[in-house]
C-alpha positions as a Markdown table, in Angstrom:
| # | Residue | x | y | z |
|---|---|---|---|---|
| 1 | Met | -106.1 | 117.4 | -81.7 |
| 2 | Asn | -108.8 | 119.7 | -80.4 |
| 3 | Phe | -112.4 | 118.7 | -81.1 |
| 4 | Ile | -113.3 | 121.9 | -83.1 |
| 5 | Arg | -110.3 | 121.5 | -85.4 |
| 6 | Leu | -111.1 | 117.8 | -86.0 |
| 7 | Leu | -114.7 | 118.7 | -86.7 |
| 8 | Ala | -113.6 | 121.4 | -89.2 |
| 9 | Ile | -111.3 | 119.0 | -91.0 |
| 10 | Thr | -114.1 | 116.4 | -91.2 |
| 11 | Leu | -116.5 | 118.9 | -92.6 |
| 12 | Val | -114.1 | 120.3 | -95.1 |
| 13 | Phe | -113.1 | 116.9 | -96.3 |
| 14 | Ala | -116.7 | 115.9 | -96.8 |
| 15 | Cys | -116.5 | 118.3 | -99.8 |
| 16 | Ile | -115.3 | 117.1 | -103.1 |
| 17 | Val | -111.7 | 116.1 | -102.8 |
| 18 | Pro | -109.4 | 116.6 | -105.9 |
| 19 | Ala | -108.5 | 113.3 | -107.5 |
| 20 | His | -104.8 | 113.7 | -106.9 |
| 21 | Ala | -105.4 | 114.3 | -103.2 |
| 22 | Ala | -107.5 | 111.1 | -102.7 |
| 23 | Glu | -104.6 | 108.9 | -101.7 |
| 24 | Leu | -103.5 | 111.3 | -98.9 |
| 25 | Pro | -104.3 | 110.5 | -95.3 |
| 26 | Gly | -107.7 | 111.7 | -94.0 |
| 27 | Asp | -106.1 | 114.2 | -91.7 |
| 28 | Ser | -103.9 | 115.8 | -94.4 |
| 29 | Val | -104.2 | 119.5 | -95.0 |
| 30 | Tyr | -103.4 | 118.8 | -98.6 |
| 31 | Arg | -106.8 | 117.2 | -99.0 |
| 32 | Leu | -108.4 | 120.6 | -98.9 |
| 33 | Pro | -110.0 | 121.3 | -102.3 |
| 34 | Ile | -108.9 | 124.9 | -102.6 |
| 35 | Ala | -107.4 | 126.8 | -105.5 |
| 36 | Leu | -104.4 | 129.1 | -104.8 |
| 37 | Ser | -102.4 | 131.5 | -106.9 |
| 38 | Asp | -98.8 | 132.3 | -106.0 |
| 39 | Gln | -96.8 | 135.5 | -106.3 |
| 40 | Asp | -96.2 | 134.8 | -110.0 |
| 41 | Asn | -99.9 | 134.2 | -110.6 |
| 42 | Arg | -99.4 | 130.4 | -111.0 |
| 43 | Ala | -102.4 | 128.4 | -110.0 |
| 44 | Phe | -101.9 | 125.4 | -107.7 |
| 45 | Gln | -103.7 | 123.3 | -105.1 |
| 46 | Leu | -102.4 | 122.3 | -101.7 |
| 47 | Ala | -102.0 | 118.7 | -102.8 |
| 48 | Asp | -99.4 | 119.9 | -105.4 |
| 49 | Arg | -97.1 | 120.6 | -102.5 |
| 50 | Ala | -97.2 | 117.0 | -101.2 |
| 51 | Gly | -93.9 | 115.0 | -101.0 |
| 52 | Lys | -91.8 | 117.4 | -98.8 |
| 53 | Pro | -92.1 | 118.5 | -95.3 |
| 54 | Gln | -92.7 | 122.3 | -95.1 |
| 55 | Leu | -93.4 | 125.3 | -93.0 |
| 56 | Val | -96.8 | 127.0 | -93.3 |
| 57 | Ser | -98.3 | 130.1 | -91.9 |
| 58 | Met | -100.9 | 132.8 | -92.7 |
| 59 | Phe | -100.5 | 136.6 | -93.0 |
| 60 | Tyr | -101.6 | 139.7 | -94.9 |
| 61 | Thr | -99.3 | 142.1 | -96.8 |
| 62 | Ser | -100.5 | 145.4 | -95.4 |
| 63 | Cys | -99.9 | 144.3 | -91.8 |
| 64 | Gln | -97.3 | 146.6 | -90.2 |
| 65 | Phe | -96.3 | 144.6 | -87.1 |
| 66 | Met | -97.2 | 141.0 | -86.6 |
| 67 | Cys | -97.0 | 139.6 | -90.1 |
| 68 | Pro | -93.5 | 141.0 | -90.8 |
| 69 | Leu | -92.5 | 139.4 | -87.5 |
| 70 | Ile | -94.0 | 136.1 | -88.6 |
| 71 | Ile | -92.0 | 136.3 | -91.8 |
| 72 | Glu | -88.7 | 137.1 | -90.0 |
| 73 | Glu | -89.4 | 134.2 | -87.5 |
| 74 | Leu | -90.0 | 131.9 | -90.4 |
| 75 | Lys | -86.7 | 133.0 | -92.0 |
| 76 | Arg | -84.8 | 132.4 | -88.7 |
| 77 | Thr | -86.6 | 129.0 | -88.2 |
| 78 | Gln | -85.9 | 127.9 | -91.8 |
| 79 | Asn | -82.2 | 128.7 | -91.3 |
| 80 | Ala | -82.0 | 127.0 | -87.9 |
| 81 | Ile | -83.5 | 123.8 | -89.4 |
| 82 | Ser | -81.0 | 123.8 | -92.3 |
| 83 | Asp | -78.1 | 124.5 | -90.0 |
| 84 | Gly | -76.4 | 126.4 | -92.7 |
| 85 | Gly | -76.8 | 123.4 | -95.0 |
| 86 | His | -78.0 | 123.7 | -98.6 |
| 87 | Thr | -81.4 | 122.2 | -98.2 |
| 88 | Lys | -84.1 | 124.4 | -96.7 |
| 89 | Leu | -87.7 | 123.4 | -96.0 |
| 90 | Pro | -90.1 | 125.1 | -98.3 |
| 91 | Val | -92.3 | 127.8 | -96.9 |
| 92 | Leu | -95.9 | 128.5 | -97.8 |
| 93 | Met | -97.7 | 131.6 | -96.5 |
| 94 | Val | -101.3 | 132.1 | -97.4 |
| 95 | Ser | -102.9 | 135.6 | -97.2 |
| 96 | Phe | -106.0 | 136.3 | -95.1 |
| 97 | Asp | -106.8 | 139.3 | -97.3 |
| 98 | Ala | -108.5 | 137.8 | -100.3 |
| 99 | Ala | -109.7 | 141.2 | -101.5 |
| 100 | His | -106.4 | 143.0 | -101.6 |
| 101 | Asp | -103.5 | 140.5 | -101.7 |
| 102 | Thr | -103.3 | 139.9 | -105.4 |
| 103 | Pro | -100.4 | 138.0 | -106.9 |
| 104 | Ala | -98.8 | 141.4 | -107.8 |
| 105 | Lys | -99.1 | 142.6 | -104.2 |
| 106 | Leu | -97.5 | 139.2 | -103.0 |
| 107 | Lys | -94.7 | 139.6 | -105.5 |
| 108 | Glu | -94.0 | 143.1 | -104.2 |
| 109 | Thr | -93.7 | 141.7 | -100.7 |
| 110 | Phe | -90.8 | 139.4 | -101.8 |
| 111 | Gly | -88.7 | 142.5 | -102.5 |
| 112 | Lys | -89.9 | 144.5 | -99.5 |
| 113 | Arg | -89.3 | 141.7 | -97.0 |
| 114 | Lys | -86.2 | 140.2 | -98.8 |
| 115 | Ile | -87.8 | 136.8 | -99.1 |
| 116 | Asp | -86.0 | 133.8 | -100.8 |
| 117 | Ala | -88.0 | 133.1 | -103.9 |
| 118 | Thr | -86.3 | 129.7 | -104.3 |
| 119 | Thr | -88.0 | 128.2 | -101.2 |
| 120 | Trp | -90.9 | 130.5 | -100.4 |
| 121 | Thr | -94.4 | 130.7 | -101.8 |
| 122 | Leu | -96.8 | 133.5 | -100.9 |
| 123 | Ala | -100.3 | 132.6 | -101.9 |
| 124 | His | -103.7 | 134.1 | -102.5 |
| 125 | Ala | -107.1 | 132.3 | -102.4 |
| 126 | Asp | -110.8 | 133.4 | -102.3 |
| 127 | Ala | -112.3 | 134.3 | -98.9 |
| 128 | Ala | -114.1 | 131.0 | -98.5 |
| 129 | Ser | -110.9 | 129.0 | -99.1 |
| 130 | Val | -109.0 | 131.2 | -96.7 |
| 131 | Arg | -111.7 | 130.3 | -94.0 |
| 132 | Gln | -111.3 | 126.6 | -94.8 |
| 133 | Leu | -107.6 | 126.6 | -94.6 |
| 134 | Ala | -107.5 | 128.7 | -91.4 |
| 135 | Ala | -110.0 | 126.3 | -89.7 |
| 136 | Val | -108.0 | 123.3 | -90.6 |
| 137 | Leu | -104.7 | 124.9 | -89.4 |
| 138 | Asp | -106.5 | 126.1 | -86.3 |
| 139 | Ile | -105.6 | 129.7 | -87.1 |
| 140 | Gln | -108.2 | 132.2 | -85.9 |
| 141 | Tyr | -108.7 | 135.5 | -87.6 |
| 142 | Arg | -111.2 | 138.2 | -88.2 |
| 143 | Ala | -111.3 | 141.3 | -90.5 |
| 144 | Leu | -111.5 | 144.6 | -88.8 |
| 145 | Pro | -113.5 | 147.6 | -90.1 |
| 146 | Asp | -110.2 | 149.5 | -91.0 |
| 147 | Gly | -109.0 | 146.7 | -93.3 |
| 148 | Asp | -106.6 | 145.1 | -90.8 |
| 149 | Phe | -107.0 | 141.6 | -89.4 |
| 150 | Asn | -106.8 | 140.2 | -85.9 |
| 151 | His | -105.2 | 136.7 | -86.2 |
| 152 | Thr | -103.3 | 133.9 | -84.5 |
| 153 | Ser | -99.6 | 134.1 | -85.2 |
| 154 | Val | -98.3 | 130.6 | -85.7 |
| 155 | Leu | -95.7 | 128.6 | -87.5 |
| 156 | Ile | -96.8 | 125.1 | -88.6 |
| 157 | Leu | -94.8 | 122.2 | -89.7 |
| 158 | Leu | -96.4 | 119.7 | -92.2 |
| 159 | Asp | -95.0 | 116.3 | -93.0 |
| 160 | Thr | -94.7 | 115.0 | -96.6 |
| 161 | Gln | -98.4 | 114.0 | -96.5 |
| 162 | Gly | -99.6 | 117.3 | -95.2 |
| 163 | Arg | -100.2 | 116.3 | -91.6 |
| 164 | Ile | -99.6 | 118.7 | -88.9 |
| 165 | Val | -96.5 | 117.6 | -87.0 |
| 166 | Ala | -95.7 | 120.7 | -84.9 |
| 167 | Arg | -96.8 | 124.2 | -84.1 |
| 168 | Ser | -95.1 | 127.2 | -82.6 |
| 169 | Glu | -96.6 | 130.5 | -81.5 |
| 170 | Lys | -93.2 | 131.7 | -80.3 |
| 171 | Met | -92.4 | 134.9 | -82.1 |
| 172 | Asp | -89.5 | 136.3 | -80.1 |
| 173 | Gly | -86.7 | 133.9 | -81.2 |
| 174 | Val | -86.4 | 130.4 | -82.7 |
| 175 | Asp | -88.5 | 127.8 | -80.9 |
| 176 | Ala | -85.9 | 125.0 | -80.2 |
| 177 | Asp | -88.6 | 122.3 | -79.8 |
| 178 | Phe | -90.2 | 123.2 | -83.2 |
| 179 | Val | -86.8 | 123.2 | -84.9 |
| 180 | Ala | -86.0 | 119.8 | -83.3 |
| 181 | Ala | -89.3 | 118.4 | -84.6 |
| 182 | Ala | -88.5 | 119.8 | -88.1 |
| 183 | Lys | -84.9 | 118.4 | -88.1 |
| 184 | Lys | -86.2 | 115.0 | -87.0 |
| 185 | Leu | -88.8 | 115.0 | -89.8 |
| 186 | Ala | -86.2 | 116.2 | -92.4 |
| 187 | Ala | -83.7 | 113.5 | -91.3 |
| 188 | Ala | -86.3 | 110.8 | -91.8 |
| 189 | Gln | -86.7 | 111.7 | -95.5 |
């Protein structure tokens, strides 16, 4: 784990940790005390997602190139992991754009991108929470004057306790090593 990421995790977890996250490991992403809202405007915390391995990434809805590619890569990866089976790993995508990506905008993205609402969650958080999550996930981003964002494009696999198991920055086809790590994790459940 790189030193900056470890330092970020330590600093973030020094904040007040929600009671239901207290029993999670110290390096769990789920310990982040941030409030999120999904595409249906349902409030939740990261710790609410504990118990299943899942795929995580960050994006913003007005992106015209990279974010749609991340979504498509997540779809392909999710399908490759399930091998046509009935069980698909849940997907969580959190928006960088706290000012514009409202739950209604996230909901609109489901139809536009043909996203499976049974296994996917698109989420909104305030700007400070987005910064905390991005730091812990080691996703770099910055807002540009025109409203776009420069950002790292990455798929992250979390275990049932919210620990980062694997990362993939490959966006031109399914990453076989990432899929193998996810299958191994899913088989262990």
